[in-house]
Every structure is written in structure tokens, then in C-alpha cells.
N, CA, C and O of each residue as an XYZ file, in Angstrom:
868
protein
N     -44.313    -13.584    -22.992
C     -45.301    -14.989    -23.228
C     -45.004    -16.185    -21.704
O     -44.224    -16.194    -20.753
N     -45.834    -16.839    -22.070
C     -45.540    -17.629    -20.491
C     -44.377    -18.216    -20.563
O     -43.540    -17.926    -19.708
N     -44.146    -18.909    -21.309
C     -42.698    -19.651    -21.394
C     -40.926    -18.907    -20.868
O     -39.959    -19.239    -20.182
N     -41.481    -17.491    -21.923
C     -40.381    -16.758    -22.035
C     -40.221    -16.012    -20.375
O     -39.176    -16.005    -19.724
N     -41.535    -15.423    -19.942
C     -40.776    -15.483    -18.424
C     -40.800    -15.907    -17.488
O     -40.771    -15.248    -16.449
N     -40.868    -17.269    -17.558
C     -40.444    -18.644    -16.557
C     -38.923    -18.910    -17.122
O     -38.088    -19.133    -16.245
N     -38.557    -18.912    -18.209
C     -37.465    -18.872    -18.484
C     -36.386    -18.008    -17.587
O     -35.383    -18.297    -16.933
N     -37.256    -16.549    -17.955
C     -35.772    -15.924    -17.148
C     -36.281    -15.443    -16.147
O     -35.995    -14.288    -15.830
N     -37.281    -16.304    -15.291
C     -37.357    -15.863    -13.831
C     -36.686    -16.671    -13.848
O     -36.118    -16.481    -12.773
N     -35.909    -18.167    -14.566
C     -35.407    -18.943    -13.488
C     -34.028    -18.981    -13.945
O     -33.300    -19.950    -13.730
N     -33.491    -17.466    -14.858
C     -32.649    -17.300    -14.555
C     -32.213    -16.833    -13.950
O     -31.315    -17.340    -13.277
N     -32.626    -15.477    -13.818
C     -32.560    -14.524    -12.429
C     -32.199    -15.220    -11.060
O     -31.352    -14.887    -10.230
N     -33.600    -16.905    -11.058
C     -32.941    -17.508     -9.600
C     -32.062    -17.890     -9.394
O     -31.638    -17.879     -8.238
N     -31.288    -18.470    -10.527
C     -30.227    -18.701    -10.742
C     -29.221    -17.685    -10.327
O     -28.485    -17.714     -9.341
N     -29.283    -17.124    -10.907
C     -28.708    -15.446    -10.870
C     -27.809    -15.649     -9.586
O     -26.694    -16.087     -9.305
N     -29.311    -14.885     -8.730
C     -29.029    -14.544     -6.920
C     -29.030    -15.931     -6.255
O     -28.938    -15.874     -5.029
N     -29.117    -17.245     -6.820
C     -28.461    -18.309     -5.941
C     -26.796    -18.051     -5.931
O     -26.112    -17.860     -4.926
N     -26.239    -18.109     -7.613
C     -25.023    -17.724     -7.350
C     -23.632    -16.831     -7.012
O     -22.407    -16.935     -6.945
N     -25.040    -15.618     -6.806
C     -24.094    -14.712     -6.063
C     -24.515    -14.472     -4.347
O     -24.090    -13.698     -3.490
N     -25.408    -15.393     -4.348
C     -25.353    -15.693     -2.611
C     -24.380    -16.377     -2.698
O     -23.383    -15.953     -2.113
N     -24.292    -17.399     -3.280
C     -22.759    -18.688     -3.179
C     -21.923    -17.553     -2.999
O     -21.665    -17.196     -1.849
N     -21.382    -16.825     -4.152
C     -20.040    -16.214     -3.764
C     -19.545    -15.297     -2.869
O     -18.387    -14.885     -2.788
N     -20.919    -14.875     -1.908
C     -20.544    -13.800     -0.828
C     -20.354    -14.749      0.027
O     -19.357    -14.712      0.749
N     -21.089    -15.576      0.096
C     -21.163    -16.658      1.518
C     -19.436    -17.303      1.111
O     -18.802    -17.976      1.923
N     -19.077    -17.052      0.178
C     -17.862    -17.955     -0.106
C     -17.120    -17.385      0.264
O     -16.107    -18.075      0.376
N     -16.927    -16.120      0.659
C     -16.182    -14.751      0.033
C     -15.625    -14.265      1.872
O     -14.571    -13.855      2.359
N     -17.025    -14.605      2.428
C     -17.237    -13.539      4.087
C     -16.517    -14.514      4.131
O     -16.499    -15.606      3.563
N     -15.527    -13.686      5.346
C     -14.629    -14.811      6.316
C     -15.597    -15.482      7.428
O     -16.817    -15.335      7.495
N     -14.657    -16.366      8.411
C     -15.409    -17.299      9.166
C     -15.435    -16.554     10.408
O     -14.593    -15.657     10.359
N     -16.277    -16.582     11.855
C     -16.444    -15.746     12.484
C     -16.009    -16.755     13.589
O     -16.563    -17.827     13.832
N     -15.004    -16.269     14.169
C     -14.691    -17.046     16.113
C     -14.751    -16.178     17.145
O     -14.442    -14.998     17.313
N     -15.384    -17.336     18.020
C     -15.758    -16.721     19.139
C     -14.576    -16.807     20.422
O     -14.151    -17.708     21.145
N     -14.414    -15.899     20.321
C     -13.634    -16.990     22.272
C     -13.966    -16.093     23.529
O     -14.138    -14.885     23.694
N     -13.978    -16.918     24.132
C     -15.029    -17.154     25.144
C     -13.844    -16.879     26.641
O     -12.625    -16.778     26.509
N     -14.638    -16.798     28.074
C     -13.563    -16.306     29.135
C     -12.518    -17.667     29.266
O     -11.369    -17.618     29.705
N     -12.995    -18.494     28.929
C     -12.167    -19.412     29.381
C     -10.867    -19.727     27.861
O      -9.932    -20.525     27.803
N     -11.154    -19.149     27.274
C      -9.568    -18.477     25.859
C     -10.177    -19.838     24.880
O      -9.483    -20.333     23.992
N     -11.206    -20.202     25.122
C     -11.510    -21.643     23.770
C     -11.779    -20.546     22.759
O     -11.980    -19.341     22.912
N     -11.727    -21.268     21.747
C     -12.184    -20.634     20.420
C     -12.931    -21.713     19.998
O     -12.751    -22.930     20.045
N     -14.381    -20.540     19.298
C     -15.427    -21.674     18.682
C     -15.380    -20.607     17.056
O     -15.337    -19.421     16.733
N     -15.421    -21.893     16.458
C     -15.469    -21.500     14.830
C     -16.860    -22.098     14.581
O     -17.264    -23.259     14.512
N     -17.693    -20.406     14.427
C     -19.228    -20.916     14.061
C     -19.753    -21.017     12.264
O     -20.835    -20.801     11.719
N     -18.634    -21.373     11.831
C     -18.453    -21.868     10.594
C     -18.625    -23.614     10.375
O     -19.007    -24.194      9.359
N     -18.269    -24.116     11.488
C     -18.142    -25.549     11.297
C     -18.662    -26.177     12.730
O     -18.857    -27.361     13.007
N     -18.781    -25.301     13.346
C     -19.856    -25.657     14.834
C     -18.424    -26.257     15.691
O     -18.637    -27.434     15.980
N     -17.417    -25.924     16.045
C     -16.318    -26.997     16.532
C     -14.979    -25.757     17.333
O     -14.435    -24.731     16.926
N     -14.928    -26.294     18.184
C     -13.729    -25.992     19.132
C     -12.607    -26.324     18.662
O     -12.238    -27.470     18.401
N     -11.693    -24.799     18.464
C     -10.763    -24.785     18.165
C      -9.414    -24.388     18.579
O      -9.381    -23.874     19.697
N      -7.979    -24.521     17.795
C      -7.159    -24.252     18.411
C      -6.116    -22.915     18.023
O      -6.047    -23.030     16.799
N      -5.719    -22.351     18.197
C      -4.523    -21.167     17.681
C      -3.967    -22.444     16.475
O      -4.128    -22.247     15.271
N      -3.450    -23.459     16.893
C      -2.718    -24.338     16.071
C      -3.941    -24.418     14.492
O      -3.728    -24.247     13.292
N      -5.163    -24.749     15.261
C      -5.988    -24.401     13.417
C      -6.215    -23.137     12.942
O      -6.437    -22.905     11.753
N      -6.176    -22.382     13.726
C      -6.393    -20.794     12.916
C      -4.992    -21.121     12.095
O      -5.061    -21.288     10.877
N      -3.808    -21.204     12.731
C      -2.862    -21.071     11.980
C      -3.016    -21.792     10.485
O      -2.686    -21.399      9.366
N      -3.484    -22.685     10.822
C      -3.762    -23.835      9.330
C      -4.548    -23.068      8.656
O      -4.257    -22.890      7.473
N      -5.948    -22.294      9.302
C      -6.529    -21.539      8.130
C      -5.750    -20.307      7.430
O      -5.743    -20.330      6.200
N      -5.428    -19.781      7.747
C      -4.618    -18.491      7.739
C      -3.635    -19.420      6.333
O      -3.899    -19.201      5.151
N      -2.561    -20.394      6.754
C      -1.790    -20.707      5.764
C      -2.784    -21.207      4.547
O      -2.473    -20.825      3.419
N      -3.733    -21.875      4.661
C      -4.765    -22.718      3.480
C      -5.299    -21.108      2.503
O      -5.603    -20.956      1.320
N      -5.222    -20.212      3.572
C      -6.400    -18.757      2.755
C      -7.425    -18.434      3.076
O      -8.106    -17.500      2.654
N      -7.681    -19.335      4.024
C      -9.075    -19.093      4.703
C      -9.398    -17.930      5.494
O      -9.180    -18.262      6.659
N      -9.741    -16.925      5.465
C      -9.991    -15.976      6.319
C     -10.848    -15.733      7.559
O     -12.028    -16.082      7.504
N     -10.432    -15.238      8.537
C     -11.633    -15.312      9.684
C     -11.363    -14.242     10.439
O     -10.277    -13.672     10.547
N     -12.673    -13.907     11.110
C     -12.033    -12.575     12.241
C     -12.889    -13.106     13.260
O     -14.038    -13.538     13.162
N     -12.094    -12.997     14.307
C     -12.114    -13.020     16.087
C     -12.971    -11.864     16.590
O     -12.734    -10.694     16.289
N     -14.197    -12.333     17.540
C     -14.823    -11.919     18.420
C     -14.697    -12.023     20.280
O     -14.066    -13.015     20.645
N     -14.882    -11.708     20.678
C     -14.800    -11.632     21.903
C     -16.544    -11.774     22.388
O     -17.358    -10.858     22.508
N     -16.718    -13.063     22.573
C     -18.459    -13.810     23.461
C     -18.720    -13.254     24.102
O     -19.949    -13.277     24.163
N     -18.158    -12.385     25.034
C     -19.070    -11.374     26.010
C     -18.961     -9.819     25.378
O     -19.971     -9.307     24.895
N     -18.173     -9.373     25.396
C     -18.322     -7.910     24.629
C     -18.952     -7.991     23.114
O     -20.145     -7.830     22.854
N     -17.972     -8.256     22.222
C     -18.248     -8.236     20.791
C     -17.263     -7.635     20.041
O     -17.249     -7.476     18.820
N     -16.277     -7.247     21.020
C     -15.240     -6.520     20.432
C     -14.358     -7.732     19.398
O     -13.942     -8.873     19.601
N     -14.348     -6.891     18.348
C     -13.294     -7.403     17.489
C     -11.604     -7.431     17.533
O     -10.833     -6.501     17.297
N     -11.217     -9.205     18.024
C     -10.411     -9.200     18.634
C      -9.257    -10.048     17.170
O      -8.292    -10.805     17.281
N      -9.631     -9.733     16.492
C      -8.353    -10.525     15.661
C      -7.198     -9.948     15.511
O      -6.494    -10.911     15.208
N      -6.556     -9.084     15.516
C      -5.459     -8.489     16.049
C      -4.483     -9.062     17.170
O      -3.268     -8.892     17.070
N      -5.050     -9.741     18.233
C      -4.628     -9.747     19.348
C      -4.162    -11.724     19.275
O      -3.182    -12.304     19.744
N      -5.115    -12.156     18.645
C      -5.341    -13.305     17.910
C      -3.998    -13.927     17.280
O      -3.093    -14.599     17.773
N      -4.228    -13.450     16.048
C      -3.455    -13.492     14.911
C      -1.873    -12.971     15.577
O      -0.977    -13.317     14.807
N      -1.370    -12.262     16.757
C      -0.694    -11.702     17.458
C      -0.100    -13.206     18.081
O       0.915    -13.844     17.802
N      -1.209    -13.458     19.046
C      -0.485    -14.741     19.954
C      -0.388    -16.077     18.642
O       0.452    -16.951     18.860
N      -0.806    -16.138     17.997
C      -0.438    -16.404     16.894
C       0.931    -17.366     16.506
O       1.251    -18.554     16.462
N       1.580    -15.842     16.225
C       2.344    -15.462     15.399
C       3.733    -15.789     17.207
O       4.653    -16.594     17.067
N       3.599    -15.235     18.223
C       3.953    -15.907     19.531
C       4.731    -17.217     19.588
O       5.909    -17.544     19.728
N       2.951    -18.134     19.332
C       3.247    -19.513     19.291
C       4.443    -20.148     18.217
O       5.252    -21.053     18.423
N       4.241    -19.375     17.096
C       5.387    -20.442     16.091
C       6.444    -19.665     16.677
O       7.389    -20.391     16.986
N       6.636    -18.385     16.955
C       7.823    -17.958     17.098
C       8.992    -19.218     18.260
O      10.199    -19.439     18.355
N       7.550    -19.806     19.016
C       8.617    -20.676     20.046
C       8.778    -21.871     19.696
O       9.007    -22.767     20.509
N       8.657    -22.094     18.125
C       8.791    -23.364     18.086
C       9.847    -23.398     17.648
O      10.175    -22.396     17.013
N      10.838    -24.501     17.766
C      12.071    -24.772     17.398
C      12.334    -25.153     16.307
O      12.027    -26.141     15.640
N      13.311    -23.752     16.072
C      13.173    -23.732     14.069
C      12.893    -22.968     13.476
O      13.611    -22.658     12.526
N      11.363    -22.085     13.822
C      10.553    -21.917     13.206
C      10.759    -20.211     13.164
O      10.440    -19.657     12.112
N      11.226    -19.466     14.162
C      11.765    -18.098     14.126
C      11.992    -17.256     12.489
O      12.835    -17.446     11.612
N      10.707    -16.179     12.588
C      10.994    -15.731     11.579
C      11.387    -13.563     11.603
O      11.488    -12.617     10.822
N      11.457    -13.871     13.037
C      11.899    -12.833     13.364
C      13.073    -12.227     14.170
O      12.998    -12.285     15.397
N      13.837    -11.818     13.758
C      15.305    -11.180     14.387
C      14.907    -10.958     15.704
O      13.773    -10.755     16.138
N      15.689    -11.004     16.130
C      16.058    -10.228     17.595
C      16.125     -8.471     17.500
O      15.342     -7.698     18.052
N      16.987     -8.209     16.863
C      16.865     -6.765     16.088
C      16.080     -5.696     15.979
O      15.947     -4.580     16.481
N      15.226     -6.912     14.537
C      13.594     -6.743     14.279
C      12.577     -5.814     14.989
O      11.859     -4.822     14.861
N      13.091     -7.027     16.020
C      11.761     -7.241     17.080
C      12.125     -5.735     18.318
O      11.486     -4.763     18.720
N      13.475     -6.295     18.534
C      13.403     -4.321     19.634
C      13.805     -2.844     18.852
O      14.050     -1.762     19.385
N      13.781     -3.230     17.258
C      13.436     -1.976     16.824
C      12.068     -1.443     16.719
O      11.796     -0.256     16.896
N      11.177     -2.406     16.410
C       9.916     -2.884     16.412
C       9.371     -1.625     17.505
O       8.937     -0.490     17.306
N       9.592     -2.317     18.565
C       9.135     -2.150     20.057
C       9.687     -0.252     19.986
O       8.852      0.623     20.209
N      10.787      0.008     19.735
C      11.288      1.425     19.673
C      10.557      2.221     19.095
O      10.584      3.446     19.220
N       9.640      1.401     18.220
C       8.625      2.115     16.822
C       7.830      3.108     17.610
O       7.595      4.274     17.293
N       7.347      2.293     18.981
C       5.705      2.629     19.673
C       6.163      3.833     20.006
O       7.266      4.178     20.430
N       4.950      4.589     19.709
C       4.976      6.007     20.514
C       6.307      7.031     19.604
O       6.803      7.979     20.213
N       6.661      6.787     18.495
C       7.733      7.262     17.686
C       6.692      8.198     16.538
O       5.541      8.041     16.131
N       7.442      8.909     16.363
C       7.008     10.087     15.298
C       6.822      8.771     13.675
O       5.838      8.478     12.996
N       7.768      8.469     13.637
C       7.546      7.034     12.778
C       6.740      6.116     12.478
O       6.452      5.702     11.355
N       6.227      5.662     13.847
C       5.013      4.880     14.058
C       3.418      4.843     12.923
O       2.670      3.865     12.930
N       3.181      5.989     12.110
C       2.331      5.794     11.617
C       2.605      5.661     10.398
O       1.678      5.629      9.590
N       4.575      5.501      9.768
C       4.663      4.732      8.617
C       4.992      3.537      8.834
O       4.696      2.825      7.874
N       5.615      2.837      9.914
C       5.758      1.285      9.747
C       4.984      0.250      9.456
O       5.308     -0.926      9.291
N       3.295      1.066      9.369
C       2.484     -0.434      9.575
C       3.161     -0.369      7.492
O       3.831     -1.244      6.944
N       2.767      0.650      6.997
C       2.388      0.571      5.571
C       3.634      0.091      4.779
O       3.741     -0.510      3.710
N       4.572      0.581      5.706
C       6.111     -0.301      5.188
C       5.891     -1.210      5.332
O       5.412     -1.721      4.320
N       5.987     -1.997      6.335
C       5.585     -3.879      6.833
C       4.731     -4.132      5.750
O       5.023     -5.300      5.495
N       3.654     -3.719      4.749
C       2.515     -4.338      4.391
C       3.342     -4.199      3.215
O       3.880     -5.247      2.858
N       3.658     -2.831      2.294
C       4.360     -3.200      1.190
C       5.708     -4.324      1.140
O       6.007     -5.056      0.197
N       6.137     -4.245      1.967
C       7.256     -5.252      2.162
C       7.044     -6.764      1.569
O       7.445     -7.543      0.704
N       6.371     -6.657      2.368
C       5.377     -8.621      2.500
C       4.560     -8.348      1.077
O       4.802     -9.049      0.094
N       3.788     -7.509      1.044
C       3.246     -7.600     -0.273
C       4.352     -7.933     -1.786
O       4.094     -8.583     -2.799
N       5.635     -7.171     -1.385
C       6.352     -7.849     -2.283
C       7.552     -8.430     -2.425
O       8.478     -8.460     -3.236
N       7.171     -9.000     -1.122
C       7.891    -10.900     -0.739
C       6.450    -11.822     -1.688
O       6.176    -12.346     -2.767
N       5.989    -11.558     -0.551
C       4.561    -12.493     -1.734
C       4.855    -12.961     -2.903
O       5.277    -14.072     -3.225
N       4.506    -11.679     -3.767
C       4.660    -11.405     -5.095
C       5.746    -11.964     -5.599
O       5.475    -11.968     -6.800
N       6.911    -12.493     -5.477
C       8.266    -12.654     -5.716
C       8.938    -14.256     -5.577
O       9.751    -14.832     -6.300
N       8.056    -14.814     -4.015
C       8.485    -15.941     -3.468
C       8.250    -16.974     -4.846
O       8.475    -18.183     -4.878
N       7.963    -16.499     -5.461
C       7.875    -18.510     -6.358
C       9.687    -18.424     -7.366
O      10.713    -19.088     -7.512
N       9.147    -17.304     -7.749
C      10.362    -16.613     -7.970
C      11.879    -17.489     -7.514
O      12.577    -18.368     -8.020
N      11.889    -16.504     -6.018
C      13.053    -17.286     -4.655
C      13.240    -18.028     -5.042
O      14.310    -18.310     -5.581
N      11.749    -19.075     -4.898
C      12.040    -20.610     -4.608
C      13.062    -20.917     -6.206
O      14.278    -21.103     -6.177
N      12.509    -20.909     -7.051
C      13.195    -21.204     -8.350
C      14.734    -20.904     -8.140
O      15.608    -21.767     -8.220
N      14.970    -19.459     -7.838
C      16.290    -18.906     -7.662
C      17.100    -20.042     -6.990
O      17.708    -20.721     -7.817
N      17.206    -20.290     -6.149
C      17.427    -20.670     -4.832
C      17.505    -22.879     -4.907
O      18.189    -23.739     -4.352
N      16.533    -22.870     -5.776
C      16.444    -24.398     -6.263
C      17.150    -24.586     -7.581
O      17.401    -25.732     -7.956
N      17.609    -23.172     -8.571
C      18.724    -23.354     -9.068
C      19.950    -23.659     -8.415
O      20.672    -24.637     -8.606
N      20.139    -22.505     -7.446
C      21.874    -22.391     -6.688
C      22.101    -23.349     -5.713
O      23.144    -23.357     -5.058
N      20.797    -24.534     -5.492
C      20.984    -25.525     -4.458
C      20.771    -25.183     -3.062
O      21.029    -25.874     -2.076
N      20.066    -23.569     -3.136
C      19.719    -23.635     -1.331
C      20.995    -22.718     -1.178
O      21.071    -22.749      0.050
N      22.017    -21.947     -1.567
C      22.681    -21.630     -1.355
C      22.536    -19.612     -2.278
O      21.945    -18.609     -1.875
N      23.417    -19.859     -3.599
C      23.272    -18.517     -4.258
C      21.697    -17.895     -4.741
O      21.500    -17.079     -5.641
N      20.781    -18.471     -3.957
C      19.490    -18.473     -4.232
C      18.792    -17.144     -3.561
O      17.896    -16.481     -4.083
N      19.543    -16.854     -1.998
C      19.416    -15.335     -1.472
C      19.793    -14.139     -2.096
O      19.407    -12.970     -2.077
N      20.923    -14.984     -2.821
C      21.461    -13.355     -2.935
C      20.582    -11.578     -3.637
O      20.710    -10.355     -3.584
N      19.719    -12.674     -4.232
C      18.614    -11.424     -4.324
C      17.560    -10.885     -3.852
O      16.935     -9.852     -4.089
N      17.399    -12.251     -2.729
C      16.367    -11.520     -1.743
C      17.044    -10.738     -0.506
O      16.441     -9.977      0.252
N      18.568    -11.109     -0.439
C      18.795    -10.083      0.730
C      19.082     -8.863      0.614
O      18.905     -7.905      1.366
N      19.883     -9.043     -1.130
C      19.763     -7.954     -1.892
C      18.232     -7.028     -1.701
O      18.467     -6.423     -0.655
N      17.562     -6.827     -1.910
C      16.169     -6.802     -2.504
C      15.369     -6.229     -0.427
O      14.357     -5.581     -0.158
N      16.384     -6.840      0.485
C      15.644     -6.609      2.010
C      16.598     -5.273      2.261
O      16.276     -4.212      2.796
N      17.960     -5.693      1.665
C      18.610     -4.432      2.206
C      18.797     -3.119      1.589
O      19.449     -2.206      2.096
N      18.112     -3.070      0.327
C      18.235     -1.433     -0.158
C      16.531     -1.360      0.440
O      15.961     -0.293      0.208
N      15.879     -2.231      1.041
C      14.247     -1.596      1.474
C      14.597     -1.172      3.047
O      14.048     -0.293      3.712
N      15.578     -1.982      3.404
C      15.647     -0.855      4.869
C      17.102      0.051      4.493
O      17.941      0.446      5.303
N      17.098      0.192      3.353
C      17.967      1.506      3.506
C      17.505      2.531      3.629
O      17.870      3.596      4.124
N      16.350      2.050      2.975
C      15.142      3.402      2.233
C      14.820      3.794      3.920
O      15.023      4.809      4.586
N      14.362      2.774      4.154
C      13.473      3.356      5.526
C      14.704      4.058      6.016
O      14.665      5.282      5.889
N      15.642      3.618      6.476
C      16.034      4.003      7.244
C      16.360      5.896      6.790
O      16.007      6.591      7.743
N      16.696      6.408      6.079
C      16.814      7.547      5.090
C      15.303      7.858      5.822
O      15.164      8.562      6.822
N      14.540      7.378      5.311
C      13.370      7.906      5.730
C      13.165      8.070      7.138
O      12.484      9.069      7.369
N      13.545      7.384      8.241
C      13.563      7.224      9.860
C      14.253      8.359     10.162
O      13.894      8.977     11.165
N      15.336      8.846      9.395
C      16.611     10.061      9.999
C      16.050     11.324      9.487
O      16.465     12.392      9.935
N      14.841     11.264      8.284
C      14.322     12.553      7.591
C      13.144     13.088      9.035
O      13.017     14.209      9.528
N      12.539     11.978      9.338
C      11.134     12.442      9.447
C      11.209     11.828     11.558
O      10.189     11.845     12.247
N      12.497     11.413     12.077
C      12.343     12.082     13.066
C      13.437     12.549     13.491
O      14.503     12.404     12.894
N      13.252     13.354     14.907
C      14.046     14.691     15.625
C      15.447     14.017     15.981
O      16.353     14.836     16.131
N      15.818     12.584     16.157
C      16.772     12.513     16.321
C      17.409     11.227     15.969
O      16.982     10.457     16.830
N      18.301     10.471     15.072
C      18.455      9.654     14.462
C      18.907      8.309     15.877
O      19.052      8.805     16.994
N      19.029      7.307     15.808
C      18.939      6.277     16.667
C      20.094      5.134     16.366
O      20.158      4.416     15.368
N      21.004      5.161     17.516
C      21.966      4.128     17.282
C      22.404      3.463     18.130
O      22.425      4.222     19.099
N      23.002      1.977     18.612
C      22.625      1.566     19.419
C      24.163      1.195     19.724
O      24.945      1.106     18.777
N      24.775      0.890     21.591
C      26.369      1.402     21.200
C      26.083      0.081     21.484
O      25.009     -0.517     21.543
N      27.898     -0.482     21.746
C      28.127     -2.018     22.033
C      28.105     -2.320     23.395
O      28.941     -3.189     23.643
N      27.518     -1.971     24.321
C      26.935     -2.124     25.638
C      25.248     -2.215     25.619
O      24.553     -2.246     26.635
N      24.664     -2.258     23.992
C      23.197     -2.328     23.847
C      22.367     -1.500     24.052
O      21.168     -1.658     23.824
N      22.891     -0.483     24.518
C      21.993      0.410     25.004
C      21.298      1.851     23.569
O      21.767      1.860     22.431
N      20.423      2.653     23.932
C      20.232      3.418     22.412
C      20.589      4.964     22.808
O      20.051      5.736     23.602
N      21.898      5.128     21.795
C      22.036      6.405     22.507
C      21.744      7.753     21.296
O      21.770      7.440     20.106
N      21.433      9.449     21.745
C      20.391      9.896     20.811
C      22.296     10.645     19.788
O      23.481     10.651     20.122
N      21.644     11.052     18.742
C      22.404     11.892     18.306
C      22.205     12.997     18.184
O      21.047     13.402     18.082
N      23.292     13.857     18.155
C      22.900     15.743     17.975
C      21.486     16.049     16.825
O      21.308     15.306     15.860
N      20.848     16.879     17.032
C      19.813     16.917     16.718
C      19.977     17.567     14.807
O      20.149     18.786     14.811
N      19.955     17.106     13.704
C      20.192     17.315     12.734
C      19.095     18.556     11.758
O      17.955     18.925     12.041
N      19.836     18.898     10.754
C      18.697     20.052     10.339
C      16.944     19.226      9.370
O      16.867     18.335      8.524
N      16.250     19.765      9.802
C      15.031     19.506      9.077
C      14.588     19.027      7.734
O      14.199     19.869      6.925
N      14.605     17.849      7.435
C      14.037     17.751      6.258
C      13.747     18.733      4.815
O      12.986     19.699      4.851
N      14.312     18.407      3.860
C      13.842     19.124      3.143
C      12.765     18.849      1.799
O      12.920     17.911      1.016
N      12.118     19.437      1.744
C      10.595     18.675      0.622
C      11.385     18.022     -0.758
O      11.084     16.873     -1.080
N      12.146     18.587     -1.363
C      13.215     17.752     -2.145
C      13.418     16.488     -1.686
O      12.947     15.439     -2.124
N      14.363     16.718     -0.509
C      14.468     15.145      0.006
C      12.959     14.066      0.252
O      13.021     12.951     -0.265
N      11.904     14.372      0.887
C      11.216     13.786      0.540
C      10.774     13.125     -0.541
O      10.692     11.910     -0.718
N      10.387     14.357     -1.522
C      10.229     13.872     -3.379
C      10.857     13.137     -3.639
O      10.301     12.155     -4.131
N      12.080     13.092     -3.532
C      13.260     12.639     -3.626
C      12.843     10.541     -3.182
O      12.915      9.477     -3.797
N      12.542     10.879     -2.159
C      12.331      9.422     -1.005
C      11.064      8.749     -1.966
O      11.083      7.615     -2.444
N      10.201      9.541     -2.083
C       8.861      8.961     -2.683
C       8.442      8.901     -3.992
O       7.296      8.505     -4.206
N       9.278      9.273     -5.069
C       9.525      9.004     -5.896
C      10.521      7.636     -6.445
O      10.463      7.065     -7.534
N      11.578      7.310     -5.084
C      12.677      5.865     -5.280
C      11.173      4.887     -4.930
O      10.881      4.054     -5.789
N      10.521      4.968     -4.049
C       9.801      4.029     -3.422
C       8.631      3.686     -4.866
O       8.317      2.567     -5.272
N       8.147      5.067     -5.433
C       7.112      4.486     -6.387
C       8.417      3.591     -7.481
O       8.024      2.487     -7.858
N       9.526      3.902     -7.860
C      10.145      3.447     -9.139
C      10.436      1.863     -8.692
O      10.594      0.971     -9.525
N      10.489      1.617     -7.006
C      10.890      0.528     -6.688
C       9.638      0.007     -7.137
O       9.762     -0.671     -8.157
N       8.530      0.101     -6.724
C       6.919     -0.877     -6.912
C       7.009     -0.723     -7.955
O       6.212     -1.655     -8.063
N       7.195     -0.462     -8.902
C       7.257     -0.232    -10.505
C       7.993     -1.433    -10.672
O       7.345     -2.401    -11.068
N       9.077     -1.568    -10.481
C      10.044     -2.297    -10.726
C       9.610     -3.425    -10.604
O       9.569     -4.081    -11.645
N       8.980     -4.289     -8.944
C       8.882     -4.769     -8.573
C       7.252     -5.708     -9.609
O       6.807     -6.855     -9.646
N       6.945     -4.578    -10.166
C       5.337     -5.025    -10.822
C       5.531     -5.259    -12.424
O       4.677     -5.856    -13.080
N       6.538     -4.821    -12.908
C       6.783     -4.965    -14.394
C       7.638     -6.655    -14.006
O       7.357     -7.587    -14.759
N       8.559     -6.890    -12.921
C       9.191     -8.259    -12.803
C       7.939     -8.782    -13.110
O       7.817     -9.211    -14.257
N       6.727     -8.873    -12.171
C       5.425     -9.715    -12.246
C       5.088    -10.418    -13.317
O       5.111    -11.615    -13.603
N       4.610     -8.946    -14.124
C       3.622     -9.479    -14.845
C       5.036     -9.965    -15.917
O       4.539    -10.616    -16.836
N       6.555     -9.875    -16.104
C       6.868    -10.592    -17.073
C       7.155    -11.995    -17.041
O       7.363    -12.788    -17.960
N       7.116    -12.185    -15.433
C       6.943    -13.832    -14.958
C       5.400    -14.433    -15.235
O       5.055    -15.613    -15.175
N       4.884    -13.700    -15.437
C       3.458    -14.141    -15.851
C       2.842    -14.602    -17.138
O       1.984    -15.428    -17.449
N       3.911    -13.419    -18.007
C       3.669    -13.968    -19.622
C       4.364    -14.970    -20.054
O       4.209    -15.379    -21.205
């Protein structure tokens, strides 16, 4: 029937419109970086600063950065520049010096391939639990609420250090003078130790997921 055909055609057109709108909304904004270091937001057709990009990240707006001349994606380096600027602001330091030193040591190390995933899991866990931590800190007037967070971080680092000891040929320790000294080579890791570590990581993830689900109920 002509009326039914028009109705269904209208429905299809509406569905396509909604699909296109959702796709556009989900697509990251393209930022172009020019030779003069200026950043151009193609979504708003305006030049922006690193501070503007930091505000976009905090508001949950995703973007990708391309070199305007070569077309290469340089999102990682621009995000690193944002972190560098934020770290230089007084009172906004997030990265401890000991963490930065250890991170530098991982470059070129046998553990390098494991570090990115470990950091991703840790930050995802912290992000899921951040509201609970805020409530705990508020209830404890900003003092005792840090206990749970510090305990979780401590456990994560202990587990990571165990993995590093098993995979790295030499365990590293920092001497009183700040130099890194190599300890005697240890026996190669047993498959049972690696399996045990994987089970502990999985168990920790399951506990965090259960806590998140219970808070949402």
C-alpha cells in the first residue's frame, strides 16, 4: 500500500539519520598540528592550546592529533606534552620521582612489553573505584580514607615487583647513592610461579569487579 510504503520509508530515513548522528557523536575530533606548533581543531574550526586539549580530555571528549604536513598520527606525543605541562604546574604533580625513574629503567628492558598493560589495568581499577574512594575520604574528613587506596596500590606494586623478579634476568635495587646495582642472577622462573601470578591477577580483577557491581546495586 502507498501509505504503508511511505510510513516505512520514513522510519528507515529516521533510523539512518539517528545512526549517522550517533556515529558522528562517537567519532573523535581531529586535531591538526602545524609546523609552527599551532593546533587546529577541525571540529570547531579554531586554533586551540594544550590547555584546551587537557580540558577536552577531562570532559570526556576524545580526539586524535595528526601532523598537518606528514599526516602521521601524533596523539601520544601530544598527550605526553599535556602531562608535562600539568606536571610543571605547582601543586598538581601526579607522577612521583621514584615512579618516573623506574619507568625510564623499563625502556629497553625485558619487562617493557608488560608495563603498558599493567598500567592500563591499574588506572582502570582506580577509575572504577574513584567514587568509593571519594566517599571514604569524605567520611574520614580527608585523612583515613586514603588507607584503602594506599593498601590497594601497595598490593599492586608488590605483585608487579614479583613479576619483574621472575621475568627480568637481574633484579634491580637502588643503592644509597642513587645508583642501580645488579644483584646476582637468580634461577629461571618456574611455570608454576607464573601461573600463580596470573591467578592472583585474575582474582584481584574479579574482586574489583564484584565491588563495583555491589556499589551499583
